[in-house]
Structure formats: C-alpha cells, structure tokens
Backbone bond lengths (Angstrom), bond angles and torsions (degrees), N, CA, C in turn:
res aa  C-N    CA-C-N  psi(-1)  N-CA   C-N-CA  omega(-1)  CA-C   N-CA-C  phi
1 X - - - 1.449 - - 1.529 110.48 -
2 X 1.350 117.22 -43.65 1.457 120.28 -179.78 1.521 110.74 -64.95
3 X 1.332 117.65 -38.68 1.464 120.76 179.32 1.519 111.25 -62.31
4 X 1.343 117.20 -36.29 1.460 120.91 177.40 1.522 110.78 -62.98
5 X 1.334 116.39 -41.68 1.470 120.11 178.48 1.527 111.30 -63.97
6 X 1.335 116.75 -40.27 1.465 120.89 179.16 1.519 109.55 -64.76
7 X 1.340 117.41 -44.83 1.464 121.41 178.82 1.527 111.03 -61.38
8 X 1.334 116.92 -43.03 1.460 120.76 178.95 1.525 110.69 -61.03
9 X 1.347 116.29 -43.08 1.461 120.26 -179.83 1.517 110.61 -64.32
10 X 1.332 118.24 -44.20 1.459 121.39 179.28 1.521 111.04 -61.97
11 X 1.322 116.85 -40.59 1.460 120.57 178.82 1.521 110.71 -65.51
12 X 1.333 116.23 -41.59 1.466 120.74 178.80 1.522 110.05 -63.93
13 X 1.335 116.57 -41.64 1.457 120.21 179.68 1.524 110.70 -62.43
14 X 1.334 117.52 -43.90 1.467 120.89 179.18 1.526 110.45 -62.57
15 X 1.322 116.46 -39.68 1.464 120.85 178.32 1.526 110.05 -63.38
16 X 1.332 116.72 -44.22 1.469 120.57 179.01 1.525 111.26 -63.28
17 X 1.318 116.78 -41.29 1.463 120.30 -179.40 1.526 110.17 -65.59
18 X 1.340 117.34 -40.31 1.471 120.08 176.24 1.530 110.50 -61.90
19 X 1.331 116.25 -42.49 1.461 120.83 179.39 1.530 110.56 -64.49
20 X 1.326 116.42 -38.90 1.457 121.63 -178.36 1.534 111.39 -62.95
21 X 1.298 117.87 -26.31 1.472 121.55 179.66 1.529 111.49 -67.52
22 X 1.333 117.32 -18.73 1.469 122.30 176.23 1.527 107.17 -113.16
23 X 1.327 115.92 90.08 1.464 122.77 -169.87 1.523 113.34 -55.25
24 X 1.320 118.05 -43.06 1.476 119.28 -179.13 1.527 110.92 -60.44
25 X 1.330 116.86 -43.78 1.472 120.63 178.79 1.531 110.76 -65.71
26 X 1.330 115.33 -42.06 1.467 120.65 179.20 1.530 110.41 -60.67
27 X 1.329 116.60 -50.26 1.463 120.39 -177.81 1.533 111.30 -63.47
28 X 1.312 116.86 -38.14 1.467 120.48 176.96 1.525 110.26 -63.79
29 X 1.324 116.75 -44.66 1.461 121.57 178.32 1.532 111.14 -61.08
30 X 1.340 116.52 -41.41 1.471 120.09 178.67 1.526 111.15 -62.98
31 X 1.341 117.37 -40.53 1.470 121.17 178.03 1.524 111.38 -64.94
32 X 1.316 116.58 -38.69 1.464 121.39 -178.66 1.525 112.79 -77.91
33 X 1.327 117.28 -17.22 1.469 122.22 -176.68 1.531 110.98 -131.00
34 X 1.334 117.91 60.94 1.472 119.79 -173.99 1.527 114.15 -65.60
35 X 1.326 118.01 -19.76 1.465 120.24 -178.44 1.530 112.81 -86.60
36 X 1.322 117.75 -10.10 1.464 120.86 178.83 1.520 108.38 -88.92
37 X 1.322 115.92 123.48 1.459 121.79 178.99 1.529 107.76 -108.68
38 X 1.322 117.52 99.47 1.464 121.07 -175.54 1.524 113.42 -59.40
39 X 1.316 115.09 141.66 1.461 122.22 177.28 1.521 107.95 -109.53
40 X 1.314 116.10 104.94 1.460 122.18 -179.94 1.531 111.03 -118.62
41 X 1.343 115.71 31.75 1.461 118.05 178.64 1.529 108.44 -62.69
42 X 1.309 115.18 143.27 1.463 124.17 -178.36 1.537 113.03 67.97
43 X 1.323 119.53 9.50 1.468 121.77 -179.35 1.529 110.52 -62.79
44 X 1.311 115.24 142.44 1.466 121.69 178.68 1.524 108.03 -100.45
45 X 1.332 115.20 95.27 1.461 121.79 -175.21 1.530 111.60 -121.75
46 X 1.322 115.76 29.09 1.464 121.12 -179.35 1.528 109.85 -57.02
47 X 1.323 115.62 132.81 1.468 124.19 177.29 1.530 113.93 62.06
48 X 1.317 117.68 18.62 1.471 120.97 179.68 1.519 111.43 -73.35
49 X 1.324 116.20 148.67 1.455 121.54 174.34 1.526 107.69 -94.24
50 X 1.322 115.79 101.21 1.461 122.24 -178.46 1.532 110.15 -117.12
51 X 1.311 115.49 30.13 1.456 122.57 179.66 1.530 109.90 -56.94
52 X 1.328 116.13 125.62 1.464 124.94 178.65 1.535 113.85 64.58
53 X 1.320 117.69 18.43 1.464 120.81 178.16 1.523 110.89 -70.76
54 X 1.325 115.99 141.15 1.465 121.29 174.97 1.525 107.75 -88.62
55 X 1.325 115.05 98.07 1.462 122.09 179.96 1.528 110.84 -113.03
56 X 1.316 116.00 22.25 1.462 119.61 -179.19 1.529 109.77 -62.85
57 X 1.308 114.51 134.92 1.465 123.76 177.95 1.529 114.36 62.07
58 X 1.324 117.57 13.66 1.467 121.33 177.85 1.523 109.10 -80.27
59 X 1.328 116.30 141.30 1.460 120.77 175.25 1.524 108.04 -85.71
60 X 1.320 115.70 105.28 1.461 122.67 177.52 1.524 110.32 -115.59
61 X 1.323 116.93 24.07 1.456 120.00 -178.38 1.528 109.76 -60.45
62 X 1.316 114.20 137.44 1.463 123.64 178.88 1.535 113.99 60.34
63 X 1.322 117.05 15.85 1.467 120.40 177.12 1.527 109.52 -76.32
64 X 1.325 115.91 157.52 1.457 121.17 175.27 1.518 108.42 -101.57
65 X 1.316 115.68 102.85 1.464 123.10 177.42 1.524 110.01 -114.36
66 X 1.324 116.29 25.34 1.461 118.67 -179.76 1.522 109.49 -63.05
67 X 1.328 114.64 138.20 1.468 123.44 179.96 1.532 113.77 60.75
68 X 1.326 117.22 16.25 1.470 120.31 179.06 1.522 110.85 -74.84
69 X 1.322 115.67 148.16 1.456 122.49 174.90 1.524 107.02 -91.96
70 X 1.314 116.25 105.82 1.461 122.89 -179.39 1.532 110.42 -118.19
71 X 1.328 116.18 33.68 1.466 120.95 179.72 1.526 108.71 -58.80
72 X 1.318 116.04 126.78 1.466 123.67 177.45 1.529 113.24 54.92
73 X 1.313 117.93 24.88 1.463 120.74 176.84 1.523 110.23 -71.98
74 X 1.324 116.05 147.13 1.463 122.15 176.16 1.521 107.73 -94.00
75 X 1.321 115.43 103.46 1.470 122.51 179.30 1.529 110.40 -115.02
76 X 1.324 116.73 26.45 1.470 120.46 179.46 1.521 110.65 -57.63
77 X 1.309 115.20 129.13 1.457 123.75 176.22 1.529 112.97 55.80
78 X 1.321 117.20 23.61 1.467 120.57 176.51 1.522 109.58 -74.20
79 X 1.323 115.61 149.85 1.455 121.29 174.73 1.525 106.92 -90.96
80 X 1.324 115.79 106.16 1.455 122.21 -179.23 1.532 110.39 -117.98
81 X 1.321 116.35 28.66 1.469 120.87 -179.93 1.519 109.91 -61.23
82 X 1.333 114.40 128.09 1.466 122.35 176.53 1.529 112.72 56.62
83 X 1.319 116.73 27.20 1.464 121.89 178.53 1.523 109.71 -82.06
84 X 1.332 116.24 142.45 1.452 121.29 177.83 1.524 108.98 -90.29
85 X 1.330 115.68 107.36 1.458 122.91 178.38 1.533 110.21 -116.43
86 X 1.322 115.69 31.00 1.462 122.03 179.89 1.528 109.54 -57.43
87 X 1.325 115.54 125.41 1.470 123.39 179.97 1.531 113.17 55.69
88 X 1.320 116.96 24.99 1.474 119.66 175.82 1.519 108.89 -72.09
89 X 1.321 115.34 148.58 1.457 121.87 -178.66 1.525 107.62 -104.88
90 X 1.353 115.91 101.86 1.459 123.43 -173.43 1.530 111.98 -112.94
91 X 1.323 117.21 33.97 1.466 120.76 180.00 1.533 109.69 -58.52
92 X 1.332 116.52 122.94 1.461 121.52 177.20 1.517 114.91 68.17
93 X 1.326 118.19 12.06 1.468 120.91 -179.85 1.528 110.57 -68.71
94 X 1.315 115.93 144.93 1.464 122.35 178.50 1.526 108.11 -98.55
95 X 1.326 115.36 105.06 1.468 122.47 -178.99 1.526 111.28 -112.35
96 X 1.331 117.21 23.11 1.469 120.61 -179.19 1.531 109.63 -56.65
97 X 1.319 115.23 125.65 1.459 120.66 175.52 1.512 114.52 71.21
98 X 1.324 118.48 7.25 1.468 120.63 179.10 1.529 109.93 -70.57
99 X 1.321 115.83 148.37 1.463 121.46 177.67 1.522 107.89 -98.79
100 X 1.333 115.95 104.61 1.461 122.66 -178.04 1.522 112.39 -109.42
101 X 1.329 117.12 22.74 1.467 119.73 -179.13 1.529 110.89 -58.19
102 X 1.321 115.18 125.21 1.457 120.88 177.02 1.522 114.47 72.65
103 X 1.327 117.57 9.60 1.469 120.59 -179.52 1.534 110.36 -74.52
104 X 1.321 115.24 151.68 1.450 121.34 177.11 1.521 109.21 -102.53
105 X 1.331 116.19 105.77 1.458 122.58 176.83 1.528 110.02 -111.64
106 X 1.313 116.01 28.03 1.462 121.27 -179.92 1.526 109.13 -58.66
107 X 1.325 115.46 127.52 1.468 124.36 178.84 1.532 113.22 60.33
108 X 1.318 117.43 21.20 1.472 120.81 176.68 1.525 109.60 -77.02
109 X 1.329 115.66 156.95 1.455 122.47 -179.37 1.525 107.78 -109.41
110 X 1.348 115.95 108.53 1.455 122.27 -173.29 1.528 113.30 -118.67
111 X 1.309 117.84 31.72 1.461 120.67 179.71 1.528 108.85 -65.09
112 X 1.329 115.20 131.07 1.472 123.36 179.83 1.528 114.00 64.07
113 X 1.307 118.02 11.93 1.464 120.34 176.44 1.527 109.22 -71.93
114 X 1.316 116.26 143.73 1.466 121.98 179.94 1.527 108.24 -98.52
115 X 1.337 115.11 109.44 1.461 121.62 -178.06 1.528 112.21 -111.71
116 X 1.335 116.86 18.36 1.463 118.89 179.61 1.529 109.91 -62.51
117 X 1.312 114.22 135.41 1.462 123.24 178.41 1.525 113.51 62.93
118 X 1.327 118.20 11.11 1.463 120.74 175.09 1.525 108.89 -73.44
119 X 1.306 116.79 146.96 1.465 122.50 176.69 1.519 106.69 -92.05
120 X 1.332 115.95 113.54 1.458 121.10 -170.73 1.524 113.72 -119.00
121 X 1.306 118.27 19.70 1.460 121.11 -178.84 1.527 110.46 -65.79
122 X 1.343 114.61 131.57 1.462 122.20 178.26 1.531 112.93 59.58
123 X 1.309 116.63 27.70 1.462 121.65 176.28 1.522 108.53 -86.89
124 X 1.324 117.03 135.49 1.458 122.06 -178.71 1.526 110.01 -92.93
125 X 1.336 115.97 109.64 1.456 122.52 177.71 1.532 110.78 -108.23
126 X 1.327 118.33 20.04 1.462 121.99 -176.56 1.534 111.02 -57.00
127 X 1.310 115.95 121.61 1.456 121.80 177.99 1.523 114.40 73.08
128 X 1.319 117.09 7.03 1.472 120.23 -179.61 1.528 110.27 -76.13
129 X 1.309 115.65 151.06 1.462 121.62 173.68 1.517 105.58 -96.42
130 X 1.319 115.67 107.83 1.461 122.01 -174.40 1.517 108.13 -122.24
131 X 1.327 116.60 94.06 1.464 121.66 179.99 1.511 107.80 -125.48
132 X 1.312 114.97 97.36 1.459 120.10 -178.90 1.511 109.47 -157.20
133 X 1.311 116.28 143.14 1.458 119.72 173.32 1.532 109.44 -94.61
134 X 1.319 116.86 4.03 1.462 122.02 -178.48 1.522 109.67 -105.01
135 X 1.337 114.72 65.63 1.459 120.51 -177.47 1.523 108.93 -143.96
136 X 1.304 116.52 148.27 1.469 120.82 -179.53 1.517 110.85 -67.50
137 X 1.321 115.62 147.85 1.460 120.55 175.88 1.518 112.32 -82.95
138 X 1.316 117.58 -16.12 1.458 121.16 -174.46 1.535 112.42 -100.64
139 X 1.311 116.88 35.13 1.452 120.78 179.85 1.524 109.46 -67.61
140 X 1.345 115.15 134.42 1.462 118.43 179.65 1.525 110.04 -134.00
141 X 1.295 114.75 150.46 1.473 123.19 176.80 1.517 113.59 59.11
142 X 1.316 117.83 37.74 1.463 120.49 178.24 1.522 108.63 -96.75
143 X 1.315 116.33 133.21 1.456 121.41 177.32 1.521 108.34 -95.59
144 X 1.346 115.97 114.19 1.460 120.10 178.16 1.517 108.74 -117.02
C-alpha cells in the first residue's frame, strides 16, 4: 500500500514538472486551482526557463534550480530550504516571505528581487549580485 502511494506521488511530480515546462499552462492551472500547493521537493529543474512562473507557496525544498531563468517569477512564500539556486537568474523575482534557509544562491543574479520578509538564515550569497532596496534590514548569517 505504501509503495502505491510513493508511485502515485512520483507520477504526480513528473506530471507537474512536465506542466511547469509550459509556463502559460502552469500559470493557468495555478489560477484555476488556488488551493493546491504543489510539492516539487527534490525536483531537477537545472537550467529550466521558469520566467514569470507562479511558484508561490510551492514546495521546492532541495530542488536543483541551478542556472534556472526565474526572471519575474512569483516565489512568494515558497519553500526553498536547501534549494540549489547556483547562478540562477532571479531578476525582479518576488521572494516575499520565501523560506531560503540553507539555500545556495552562490553567483545568483538578484537585481530588483523582492526579499522582504524572506527567511535567509544560513543562505549562501557568495558572489551573488544582490541589488535591491526590497530586503530586510535584520538579515543574519548570510554568506556573501
């Protein structure tokens, strides 16, 4: 019985990832299903084009989003714990209230990104381009 649940979850995750590759369809689905909070933890989305994707409240913990295009993506209140965002392009991304604890944003591009109320403890910003006036003043334990 447990194996069936695991298989169902893996199949659902693959379906969601396929849908996510077509941003217009994904965003439409998110609008039509506001109560569904997708679980994409451990997703392999390296170098994906997720420009303007609605990823608000999505669980992307431990996902690989390295080198992903997240220009103007909606990542409000997303779970990005321990997510790999190495060299991700987050220009104008909305990360309000996102949980980025332990995330790797090494060499990421965060110009105009909104990081207000984001949880940034132990987040690696080494070599990142971080130019925004939309960031908390009480940031602690950030590696730049």
